[in-house]
MIRO-896505 format. One line per 3 residues: number of its first residue (from 1); their letters; for each residue y, x, z of C-alpha. Coordinates in steps of 0.25 Angstrom, whole numbers. Layout:
BEGIN
NUM> a> Y/X/Z | ...
This chain:
BEGIN
1> miq> -75/204/291 | -71/217/284 | -64/227/293
4> vlp> -54/235/284 | -49/248/289 | -34/249/290
7> acq> -34/261/281 | -41/253/270 | -33/241/270
10> nlq> -25/245/257 | -37/251/250 | -37/241/238
13> eqv> -22/243/235 | -24/258/236 | -36/259/227
16> eli> -29/250/217 | -17/258/217 | -25/270/213
19> lql> -31/263/201 | -18/257/197 | -12/272/197
22> lhq> -24/276/188 | -22/265/178 | -7/268/177
25> eas> -11/282/171 | -15/280/156 | -24/293/156
28> lrs> -32/287/168 | -34/273/165 | -47/275/158
31> qdt> -53/279/172 | -63/269/176 | -59/263/189
34> tav> -70/252/190 | -78/259/201 | -65/260/209
37> eas> -62/246/208 | -77/242/211 | -77/251/224
40> lrk> -63/246/228 | -68/231/228 | -80/235/236
43> ais> -72/243/246 | -62/231/249 | -71/219/246
46> pkf> -72/210/258 | -87/208/255 | -98/218/253
49> eiv> -109/210/246 | -123/216/248 | -133/209/238
52> fag> -148/209/242 | -155/209/228 | -169/209/224
55> afs> -181/201/219 | -185/188/225 | -195/191/237
58> agk> -189/205/239 | -184/201/252 | -169/200/251
61> sml> -167/188/259 | -176/194/270 | -169/207/270
64> ina> -155/200/272 | -161/192/284 | -167/204/290
67> lle> -153/211/289 | -146/200/296 | -158/197/305
70> rel> -156/182/302 | -164/173/293 | -154/169/284
73> lys> -160/170/270 | -172/163/264 | -183/173/262
76> aeg> -196/169/256 | -207/174/246 | -204/171/231
79> hat> -192/166/223 | -187/157/234 | -172/157/231
82> gte> -161/161/222 | -150/159/232 | -139/169/234
85> cyi> -136/172/249 | -123/178/254 | -123/182/268
88> eya> -109/185/274 | -102/188/287 | -98/177/297
91> ete> -89/183/307 | -95/175/319 | -109/169/321
94> dre> -102/155/322 | -96/157/308 | -109/159/301
97> rvv> -111/149/290 | -119/146/277 | -114/141/264
100> ltf> -125/135/254 | -124/134/239 | -134/126/232
103> lse> -140/128/218 | -136/117/208 | -147/107/203
106> aei> -145/114/190 | -149/127/196 | -160/122/203
109> req> -166/115/191 | -164/128/183 | -172/136/194
112> alt> -183/125/194 | -185/126/179 | -186/141/180
115> lck> -196/141/191 | -204/129/184 | -205/137/171
118> kls> -210/149/179 | -220/141/186 | -224/133/173
121> lsa> -220/120/180 | -214/108/173 | -199/110/173
124> pqn> -192/99/180 | -182/91/172 | -176/84/184
127> inq> -177/90/198 | -171/78/204 | -184/70/202
130> pev> -193/71/214 | -206/70/207 | -202/82/198
133> idl> -199/90/211 | -212/86/217 | -220/89/205
136> lcq> -213/103/204 | -215/106/219 | -230/102/218
139> gcq> -231/112/207 | -224/123/215 | -233/120/227
142> aiv> -246/121/218 | -242/134/212 | -239/140/226
145> qqe> -253/135/230 | -260/141/218 | -253/154/220
148> gge> -258/155/234 | -244/154/241 | -230/155/238
151> sks> -229/170/240 | -242/173/232 | -236/174/218
154> era> -223/174/210 | -228/160/204 | -229/155/218
157> kqa> -216/160/223 | -209/153/211 | -216/140/214
160> kal> -211/141/228 | -197/144/223 | -197/132/214
163> lll> -203/123/226 | -192/128/235 | -182/125/224
166> leg> -186/111/222 | -188/108/237 | -174/114/239
169> yva> -168/105/228 | -174/92/234 | -170/96/249
172> nre> -156/100/245 | -153/90/234 | -141/84/240
175> hih> -134/98/241 | -137/102/226 | -127/98/215
178> tln> -131/97/201 | -123/108/194 | -115/114/205
181> nat> -119/123/217 | -115/115/230 | -111/123/242
184> ysm> -112/119/257 | -108/125/270 | -118/125/281
187> eqf> -110/114/288 | -112/105/277 | -127/106/280
190> nfs> -124/104/295 | -129/118/298 | -123/122/311
193> nlk> -126/137/309 | -130/148/300 | -144/148/305
196> eaa> -146/133/301 | -140/135/287 | -148/148/285
199> sya> -161/140/289 | -158/130/279 | -154/139/267
202> rrg> -167/148/271 | -177/137/268 | -183/139/255
205> nns> -180/126/248 | -166/127/252 | -164/141/248
208> avl> -170/138/235 | -158/129/231 | -147/137/237
211> kri> -139/145/227 | -131/153/237 | -130/154/253
214> eyh> -119/160/260 | -122/165/274 | -110/169/283
217> cyh> -118/176/294 | -113/184/307 | -119/197/306
220> pll> -113/211/307 | -120/216/294 | -111/206/286
223> qdg> -98/211/292 | -88/218/283 | -90/209/271
226> nvl> -105/212/269 | -112/200/262 | -127/200/260
229> idm> -131/193/247 | -145/188/244 | -147/185/229
232> pgi> -159/179/222 | -170/188/217 | -168/196/205
235> dap> -181/191/199 | -177/176/202 | -185/166/194
238> vkr> -172/159/190 | -165/170/181 | -151/165/186
241> dae> -154/169/200 | -158/183/196 | -146/185/188
244> lty> -137/180/200 | -143/192/208 | -140/202/197
247> rki> -126/197/195 | -124/199/210 | -129/213/209
250> edp> -119/216/197 | -108/209/205 | -96/219/208
253> ets> -95/211/222 | -109/216/226 | -107/228/235
256> avv> -122/232/239 | -136/228/236 | -148/227/244
259> cvl> -159/228/233 | -172/222/239 | -183/227/231
262> kpa> -198/223/230 | -206/235/226 | -211/236/240
265> sag> -219/223/237 | -220/224/222 | -222/239/220
268> dmt> -211/241/209 | -197/237/205 | -196/225/197
271> tee> -188/224/184 | -178/215/192 | -176/225/203
274> tel> -174/236/193 | -163/228/186 | -157/225/200
277> lek> -156/240/202 | -149/242/189 | -139/231/191
280> mra> -135/236/205 | -133/250/200 | -124/244/189
283> npg> -114/237/199 | -103/247/204 | -101/238/215
286> ird> -114/241/221 | -116/256/219 | -125/263/228
289> rvf> -124/251/239 | -139/247/237 | -150/246/247
292> yvf> -164/246/241 | -173/238/250 | -188/238/247
295> nri> -192/226/254 | -206/221/258 | -210/235/262
298> det> -221/229/271 | -229/226/258 | -230/241/256
301> wyn> -236/243/269 | -249/237/265 | -250/243/251
304> sql> -249/258/249 | -248/257/234 | -236/248/235
307> rqr> -230/257/246 | -232/269/237 | -225/262/225
310> led> -213/259/233 | -212/273/238 | -213/278/224
313> lih> -202/268/219 | -192/272/230 | -195/287/228
316> sqf> -193/286/213 | -181/276/212 | -174/275/225
319> ret> -176/290/230 | -161/293/230 | -157/279/235
322> pkv> -153/279/250 | -153/265/253 | -168/261/251
325> ykt> -175/253/262 | -189/247/264 | -190/234/271
328> sgl> -198/222/275 | -188/211/276 | -198/201/280
331> lgf> -204/210/292 | -190/215/296 | -183/202/296
334> ygs> -193/193/303 | -196/205/312 | -182/204/317
337> qik> -183/189/318 | -196/188/327 | -190/198/337
340> gts> -184/187/345 | -197/179/344 | -209/178/354
343> grd> -222/172/356 | -216/159/360 | -212/157/346
346> ryg> -224/165/340 | -214/176/336 | -206/167/327
349> ldt> -217/159/321 | -211/147/327 | -197/151/325
352> vfv> -194/161/315 | -205/157/306 | -206/143/309
355> esv> -204/138/295 | -214/148/289 | -225/144/299
358> kgl> -224/129/296 | -236/126/287 | -242/114/280
361> ngq> -252/105/288 | -248/112/301 | -254/125/297
364> eet> -245/137/301 | -241/147/290 | -239/162/292
367> pqf> -225/167/289 | -224/178/279 | -218/187/290
370> vya> -231/185/299 | -240/190/287 | -231/202/285
373> fnn> -230/205/301 | -246/204/302 | -247/213/290
376> ycg> -238/223/296 | -245/223/309 | -259/224/303
379> tsr> -259/232/291 | -245/238/288 | -248/251/296
382> klp> -234/252/300 | -235/249/315 | -236/261/324
385> snf> -249/264/331 | -245/258/344 | -245/244/337
388> ris> -260/240/337 | -259/226/331 | -271/218/326
391> ing> -271/207/316 | -282/197/319 | -289/190/308
394> yes> -293/178/317 | -278/175/320 | -268/169/310
397> pne> -257/177/305 | -247/170/314 | -256/172/326
400> nyv> -258/187/323 | -242/188/322 | -240/181/335
403> ril> -251/189/342 | -246/202/337 | -231/200/341
406> sew> -235/195/354 | -243/208/356 | -233/218/351
409> gtp> -219/210/351 | -206/217/349 | -211/231/346
412> lin> -219/226/334 | -207/218/329 | -198/230/330
415> qli> -208/239/323 | -210/228/312 | -195/228/310
418> qds> -194/243/309 | -205/244/299 | -199/233/290
421> gid> -187/242/287 | -177/231/290 | -170/238/301
424> efr> -168/251/293 | -162/242/281 | -153/234/290
427> dai> -148/247/297 | -145/253/284 | -138/241/278
430> try> -130/239/291 | -126/253/292 | -122/253/277
433> ltl> -114/240/279 | -107/243/292 | -105/258/291
436> ekr> -107/263/276 | -102/252/267 | -87/253/269
439> pql> -87/268/268 | -96/268/256 | -87/258/249
442> fas> -75/266/251 | -82/279/248 | -86/273/234
445> lad> -71/269/232 | -66/283/235 | -77/289/226
448> dlq> -73/279/214 | -58/282/217 | -59/297/217
451> pvc> -60/300/202 | -48/290/200 | -40/297/211
454> isl> -43/311/205 | -39/306/191 | -26/300/196
457> rkh> -23/313/205 | -25/322/193 | -17/314/184
460> yls> -5/313/194 | -5/328/197 | -6/332/182
463> lyr> 5/322/178 | 14/326/190 | 12/341/187
466> eld> 15/339/172 | 28/331/175 | 32/340/186
469> sqp> 31/352/177 | 41/346/167 | 55/352/165
472> rei> 65/345/174 | 78/350/166 | 82/346/152
475> eam> 83/360/146 | 69/364/151 | 63/351/146
478> kaq> 70/354/132 | 64/368/132 | 50/363/136
481> els> 50/353/125 | 55/363/114 | 45/373/119
484> rln> 34/363/116 | 40/359/102 | 31/368/93
487> qql> 19/364/100 | 22/349/99 | 25/350/84
490> qqi> 12/357/82 | 5/347/90 | 11/336/81
493> gqe> 6/343/69 | -8/344/74 | -8/329/78
496> frq> -3/325/64 | -13/334/57 | -24/328/66
499> hia> -20/314/64 | -20/316/49 | -34/322/50
502> dei> -39/310/58 | -33/300/48 | -40/307/37
505> nqv> -53/308/44 | -53/293/47 | -51/291/32
508> vtn> -62/300/27 | -72/295/38 | -70/281/35
511> tcq> -65/278/49 | -51/273/45 | -53/258/44
514> yfe> -39/256/38 | -42/266/27 | -56/260/25
517> ddf> -50/246/23 | -41/251/13 | -52/259/5
520> nkl> -61/246/6 | -49/239/-1 | -49/249/-12
523> qsr> -64/247/-14 | -63/232/-14 | -51/232/-24
526> mir> -59/242/-34 | -71/233/-33 | -63/220/-35
529> rld> -55/226/-46 | -68/230/-54 | -73/216/-52
532> ell> -60/210/-57 | -59/219/-69 | -74/216/-73
535> dsf> -72/201/-72 | -59/202/-80 | -64/212/-90
538> svr> -61/206/-105 | -70/211/-116 | -61/205/-126
541> say> -49/214/-121 | -58/226/-121 | -62/223/-135
544> qra> -48/221/-139 | -44/235/-133 | -55/242/-140
547> tls> -52/236/-154 | -37/239/-152 | -41/254/-151
550> hpr> -48/253/-165 | -40/244/-174 | -49/247/-186
553> nat> -61/240/-179 | -63/225/-177 | -74/227/-167
556> apl> -77/235/-154 | -90/241/-148 | -94/237/-134
559> lav> -92/251/-130 | -77/250/-133 | -76/237/-125
562> lve> -83/245/-113 | -73/257/-115 | -61/248/-114
565> aly> -67/241/-102 | -70/255/-95 | -56/259/-97
568> sls> -50/246/-92 | -58/244/-80 | -56/259/-76
571> nql> -41/259/-77 | -40/246/-69 | -49/251/-58
574> edi> -41/263/-58 | -28/255/-55 | -35/248/-43
577> lve> -40/261/-37 | -27/268/-38 | -20/256/-32
580> ssq> -30/255/-21 | -29/270/-18 | -14/269/-17
583> evi> -16/258/-6 | -26/265/2 | -18/278/3
586> asf> -5/270/6 | -12/263/17 | -18/276/22
589> fqr> -4/283/23 | 3/271/29 | -7/270/40
592> lve> -6/285/42 | 9/285/43 | 8/274/53
595> rir> -2/281/62 | 6/294/61 | 19/287/66
598> ksd> 11/281/78 | 6/295/82 | 11/303/94
601> yyr> 13/315/86 | 22/308/76 | 31/303/87
604> nly> 31/317/93 | 35/322/80 | 47/313/79
607> rll> 51/316/93 | 51/331/89 | 57/331/75
610> gnd> 64/317/74 | 55/315/62 | 40/315/57
613> ggi> 41/329/52 | 38/324/38 | 25/318/41
616> eqq> 28/304/34 | 34/311/22 | 22/320/20
619> lkv> 13/308/21 | 21/300/10 | 20/312/1
622> lek> 5/313/4 | 3/298/2 | 8/300/-12
625> qit> 0/312/-15 | -13/305/-10 | -10/293/-18
628> qal> -8/300/-31 | -20/308/-29 | -29/295/-27
631> ise> -22/289/-39 | -27/300/-47 | -41/300/-41
634> akv> -42/285/-43 | -38/287/-58 | -48/298/-60
637> ecd> -59/289/-53 | -56/277/-61 | -54/285/-74
640> ryv> -69/288/-73 | -73/273/-74 | -70/274/-89
643> res> -83/282/-91 | -96/274/-90 | -105/277/-78
646> prf> -114/288/-81 | -127/280/-81 | -121/268/-87
649> yde> -129/270/-100 | -142/275/-93 | -155/269/-98
652> gtf> -161/259/-89 | -148/255/-82 | -143/241/-81
655> siy> -130/246/-87 | -136/251/-100 | -144/238/-101
658> qfr> -131/230/-99 | -124/238/-109 | -135/236/-120
661> qtl> -135/221/-117 | -120/220/-118 | -121/228/-131
664> lqt> -131/219/-137 | -122/207/-134 | -109/213/-140
667> sqg> -117/217/-152 | -119/203/-156 | -106/203/-164
670> ydc> -94/212/-168 | -82/204/-164 | -75/203/-150
673> esm> -82/190/-146 | -96/197/-145 | -90/207/-136
676> vea> -83/196/-127 | -96/189/-126 | -102/201/-119
679> epa> -91/202/-109 | -100/199/-97 | -110/209/-101
682> irq> -98/219/-103 | -92/216/-89 | -106/218/-83
685> llk> -107/232/-90 | -94/236/-85 | -97/232/-71
688> ldf> -110/240/-71 | -101/252/-75 | -89/250/-66
691> epk> -95/245/-53 | -102/259/-50 | -90/267/-54
694> vst> -81/259/-44 | -91/259/-33 | -92/274/-34
697> tik> -77/275/-33 | -74/266/-21 | -87/270/-13
700> rnf> -88/284/-16 | -78/292/-24 | -64/286/-21
703> rqt> -65/286/-6 | -68/301/-5 | -57/303/-15
706> inq> -47/296/-6 | -52/303/7 | -52/317/1
709> tin> -38/315/-5 | -32/310/9 | -39/322/15
712> tql> -35/333/6 | -20/328/5 | -18/323/20
715> lpm> -24/334/28 | -16/346/22 | -3/337/23
718> aty> -6/335/38 | -8/350/40 | 5/353/33
721> qad> 13/343/40 | 8/348/54 | 13/362/50
724> eil> 26/356/45 | 28/349/58 | 27/362/66
727> qqy> 37/368/56 | 47/359/60 | 49/365/74
730> nqa> 64/369/72 | 68/355/67 | 60/349/79
733> rty> 67/359/89 | 81/355/84 | 78/340/84
736> leq> 71/341/98 | 83/349/104 | 92/337/101
739> tla> 83/327/108 | 77/335/119 | 88/334/129
742> kea> 87/319/130 | 72/320/129 | 71/330/140
745> eek> 80/322/149 | 71/310/146 | 58/318/148
748> itr> 63/324/161 | 67/310/166 | 54/304/162
751> nnr> 46/316/168 | 53/313/181 | 50/299/181
754> flq> 35/301/178 | 35/311/189 | 40/301/199
757> evk> 30/291/194 | 19/301/196 | 24/304/210
760> qki> 24/289/213 | 10/287/208 | 5/300/216
763> eey> 12/294/228 | 5/280/226 | -8/287/223
766> nqa> -7/295/236 | -4/283/244 | -16/275/238
769> isg> -25/287/240 | -20/290/254 | -23/275/258
772> ina> -37/276/252 | -40/289/259 | -36/283/272
775> clq> -46/272/270 | -57/282/266 | -54/290/278
778> amq> -55/278/287 | -68/276/281 | -71/291/285
781> lye> -73/294/270 | -66/307/271 | -73/313/259
784> kvl> -69/302/250 | -54/303/251 | -46/303/238
787> pei> -37/314/233 | -22/312/235 | -11/320/228
790> ret> -4/329/237 | 9/337/235 | 1/350/234
793> dfi> -7/345/222 | 6/347/214 | 8/362/218
796> pvv> 1/372/208 | -6/383/215 | -7/398/211
799> vne> -21/403/210 | -23/418/204 | -8/418/200
802> evt> -11/406/191 | -5/392/194 | -15/381/195
805> ets> -14/367/199 | -19/363/213 | -33/357/212
808> e> -35/342/210
């Protein structure tokens, strides 16, 4: 049950009001409020989810058991389970309960296939066939025996995982649906209390087929919405299980992480552990709420090299991290469990470890804790000198364990728990969750809100002072406006000149897409027109024009036909270039006028003068001048087409070869028909001459001509017009005086309205900040209070006879 302080009951509405005020101001909308929203969700959330994340066998489940001092979660060597476990608060002991959600048959089949592939076993086609299950189970058992035990190698662990999965499927077949995840309350299993349900879920074969377990447990650590979450290992053999953990780490609902790491037993950080740290740092919902736990610390007690590598890792990568702990969950948890045992139950062998002790053929097995306990007593060198303990080789591990505890009892158990580091870790996380968590969440919220509040406060003060300094009388307002007239006209002229310069720059740097499209059309039309002229060229018509020029002769040379063709093609290409140039310029000026009309300076000019100051008239005149200039340039450009290309008759070129071949063909007779028969060859000759000319025009020469013409004509006009606008001061003053009275009245009314709106926003801001600060002070976060806007903030102060604003 979350206890909300009275001063914090309206926190959400107050913070949201601040964000709403921020978003109302156009100049402040770009400020990122993601962090504020995330920290607010954390501060008001009814749940505080603490994810225990790490590799399989890192000891996550054991740590949770140790924290709660109850054996809730399944904990064993190897890839035993991919189950999600959520442990929440139950308000009383008699309201404790468990909710079980099973994997679907499809998910179990997928896991079985993945493990079979890793173990090189035949993949099952149908896991509902008993003979298939038996065969796979035999294969798993054989692998475990070959490897020397289920904890001896990764392969053995995976074989054990598959064995438990198959056994769990067979044992729970009635609860497993084909495609859906079936969910059951513990009452549906006839469990009367949490202990029975937890015992069922903790068994390896049951745990293997459970997708999710929800425990509702009566424990003070779980109060205030704290939820402990145990996720599958980040190195899970089934990729989907590992991805599930990573997604939970990235989930904004995740509030803190207990990162259980394996370097104490492995020596180094794994790739998966490094990725886990990166994903934690990327989640703004977690921030620095991370506990780094190096579990299995007891393994470093017997290996100096491993111990040194761990210390080097912590010193190099976790030196500035405050929440670093070294634990042995195994020793700490079971140490707490055997405290209540005695010699009558062989210190837990007949109670706590009864399932582990049961062996095949009546032979007693040794629990993992007993091995670890004996090593601790015999070779760890952790015990103070007053503990003189011997490990006898003639006794079994279980016998040594019972004898040692009968000799040393509770003092030894207490020392074991102390050395395990579990008490230190439990005290730290308990202190954090009960004393530090809430203040830290609210402090983070205050830190994230601080820049937002500073921006809003500065904005409101600046706006208020500006509005408050405006004249309140019509005559004063008119005088103020007229005093600014010259400056406004000058500013309009500068903006107009800069606008024209920007437009020209876009043209000459090829960044105006509209202009590029227009010029591309010009290029296409020139190329297309040349193709049309060549295709339609008539040798007979050219021949006729040549003979008409020389009536005494009845024949004409090839050169005469070519001359007529050169004149005809050049003139017709000139027509299309002139027409296209006119369209390019007309389109350019149309767009320019439209953009000018939409500009702020143009609207301001109309307000001051009642007209555009002659801008559009000047642009019309200039458009005609530029158009005429480009028509002239186009005529000059195409007039040069009449001359053959300089290298047209060079030896060794294809054009001279084509010319000679054409000449040879036309020399077969002296009448028109001999020339007409060579028409394809003559067209080819003309194509060889004209294509390079046109290409040079449209790709190199004429674009530069257009750019330079626009540049040299438009820029001087812009400078001239800017000066002309400034020269119209008297007209502007006369016009403005006629409209200023009404304008001034409207502006005073508008300023007063804006001023009242700012006052209202300031009042809303102060109310919200006052409420948030009351909450922070109730949390004793006095240094985190947010800035209010006080009456004194509006009063200028005099320093060294200079008026300055009060500090903000």
